[in-house]
C-alpha positions in Angstrom: 84.0 178.4 83.6 83.8 180.5 86.6 84.5 184.0 87.8 83.8 186.8 90.2 81.7 189.6 89.0 80.8 193.2 90.9 77.1 193.5 90.7 74.7 195.6 92.8 74.5 192.7 95.5 78.3 193.2 95.8 80.5 190.4 94.4 79.0 187.4 92.9 81.0 184.4 91.8 79.6 182.6 88.8 80.2 179.2 87.6 78.8 177.6 84.4 78.9 173.8 83.7 77.3 172.4 80.5 75.1 169.6 81.1 73.9 168.0 77.9 72.1 170.7 75.9 72.1 173.1 78.9 74.0 174.9 81.2 74.0 174.9 85.0 74.7 178.4 86.4 75.5 179.1 89.9 75.5 182.3 91.6 77.2 182.8 94.8 76.9 185.6 96.7 80.4 186.4 98.5 79.4 188.3 101.7 76.7 185.9 102.8 78.0 182.8 100.5 74.1 182.2 99.7 74.0 180.0 96.4 71.3 180.2 93.7 71.3 177.8 90.7 69.5 178.0 87.4 69.4 175.9 84.3 69.9 177.7 80.9 69.5 176.4 77.3 73.1 176.4 75.6 71.9 178.9 73.1 71.4 181.4 75.8 74.4 184.2 76.2 76.7 184.3 79.2 75.2 187.6 80.2 71.5 186.0 79.8 72.5 183.0 81.9 74.3 185.4 84.6 70.7 187.5 85.0 68.8 184.4 85.5 71.0 183.3 88.2 71.4 186.6 89.5 67.7 187.2 89.8 67.2 184.0 92.0 70.1 185.0 94.1 68.7 188.5 94.7 65.4 187.0 95.8 67.4 184.7 98.0 69.6 187.4 99.5 66.7 189.6 100.2 64.8 186.7 102.1 68.0 186.1 104.2 68.1 189.9 105.0 64.6 190.3 105.9 64.8 187.3 108.2 67.7 188.6 110.0 65.7 191.9 110.7 62.9 190.0 112.1 65.0 188.1 114.4 
């Protein structure tokens, strides 16, 4: 399952893939095309999984933006 969700970072695409008793969640920032991946328990809600991946994505996007400012 996948889809695009508007967030405070802009549009983010989420992809969910079940791997055994876990779910692999990818969050892809539309503007920068930066991708973050998280593994969540299958019992977690979709919103919890999205928040986990979005938190990782936020850190990566901020790191990317900070690197661009220093160059």
